[in-house]
C-alpha positions, 0 to 999 in steps of 0.5 A, spaced: 740 015 575 736 018 581 742 020 584 745 023 578 739 028 577 739 030 584 747 032 584 746 035 577 739 039 577 737 044 582 731 042 586 725 045 584 728 047 577 724 046 571 729 042 568 729 037 574 721 037 574 721 035 567 727 030 568 724 026 574 717 026 571 719 023 564 724 018 568 719 015 572 712 016 569 714 018 561 707 017 558 703 020 564 708 025 565 707 028 558 699 029 559 701 032 566 706 037 562 700 039 558 695 040 564 701 044 567 701 049 561 694 050 560 693 051 568 698 056 568 695 060 562 688 060 566 691 062 572 697 067 570 695 069 563 701 066 560 703 059 558 711 060 560 714 060 565 710 054 567 708 056 574 703 051 575 706 044 575 701 038 576 704 031 577 703 025 573 696 022 574 694 028 578 689 033 575 687 041 577 681 044 574 682 052 574 676 057 573 678 064 573 674 070 572 677 075 567 678 081 572 681 077 578 688 078 580 692 072 580 700 073 583 704 066 583 711 068 586 714 061 586 711 054 584 704 052 585 704 044 585 699 039 585 703 032 587 700 025 589 699 023 596 696 016 598 695 013 591 689 018 590 688 021 583 682 025 585 682 032 582 683 038 585 681 045 583 682 053 584 676 057 583 677 065 583 671 070 582 670 077 579 674 082 582 678 076 587 685 076 589 689 069 589 696 070 591 702 065 593 708 067 596 713 062 595 713 055 593 706 052 595 704 045 594 697 041 594 695 034 594 689 030 591 682 033 592 684 040 595 679 045 593 680 052 593 675 057 592 675 065 592 669 069 592 667 075 588 671 081 591 675 076 596 682 075 597 686 069 599 694 070 601 698 063 601 705 063 604 709 058 601 716 055 602 721 060 606 725 057 611 722 050 611 722 044 606 715 045 604 709 049 605 702 046 603 696 042 603 696 034 604 690 032 601 682 032 601 681 039 604 677 045 602 679 053 603 673 057 602 674 065 602 668 070 602 672 076 604 679 075 607 684 069 609 691 069 610 696 063 611 703 064 613 709 061 610 712 054 612 705 052 614 703 044 614 696 043 613 694 036 613 688 032 610 680 033 611 682 040 613 676 046 612 678 053 613 673 059 611 672 066 613 664 065 613 658 062 615 656 062 608 648 063 611 645 069 614 644 069 621 640 075 624 644 080 628 650 076 626 656 078 621 657 072 616 664 074 615 670 075 619 677 075 616 682 069 618 689 069 619 694 064 620 701 065 622 708 063 619 710 055 621 703 053 623 702 045 623 694 044 622 693 037 624 688 032 620 680 033 621 681 041 623 676 046 622 678 053 622 672 058 622 671 065 621 675 070 625 680 065 627 687 068 629 692 062 629 699 065 631 706 063 628 709 057 630 703 054 633 700 046 632 693 045 632 691 038 634 687 033 630 679 034 630 680 041 633 675 047 632 678 053 631 673 059 631 677 065 636 683 069 637 689 066 640 695 071 642 701 066 644 706 064 639 708 056 639 702 054 643 699 047 642 691 049 640 686 043 641 679 041 642 672 043 641 672 049 641 680 049 641 684 052 647 691 052 649 693 046 651 701 047 652 705 053 651 712 054 648 712 048 643 717 047 638 716 043 632 719 041 625 718 038 619 
């Protein structure tokens, strides 16, 4: 049956999502479809097309202010990882903008918050087999944060453009820019003002709070620095 579905139903299509879900987890998937439709309505204002697809046993809490600007180009999916069923969430404040450009996937316990008037742009799948956040991570935006296409963000990652507290003589916010095809390993913190060029790898447990210029670099350490140039990676 699995091979039949793969041959006859297009990958990423609504038909394949429904067929595979009902085949493997019929009862759980019924609830997943209901949650997907509700989440789609909360984010886009419409029940159909189903732009948010929540996997069997997974959960997504959505809170969006009425005047927030939401654009989902592709499918935003919430999928299982590591056996966890921890709920994920999206919160968009007054006048905020939440944009996805292509299919974007998150796992359990991933929390995305976009403050009043702030903008978050997420590049989805373009040339790679996927783009998204594995699990147990948090993205918090107070002003502006951009993540490029085909990025892989591992677990226990924290990304923010703000200190979230006022420090005398210091700007609390500075935009964050992450290029295309960037691999962010587990346990990484990316703080305000960080710029990570396309093709880079960020090593596990690194702290990134500055501007890098060279693409395809291995960046690692606390604070992070370029460890090796001209790195190539693939999913």
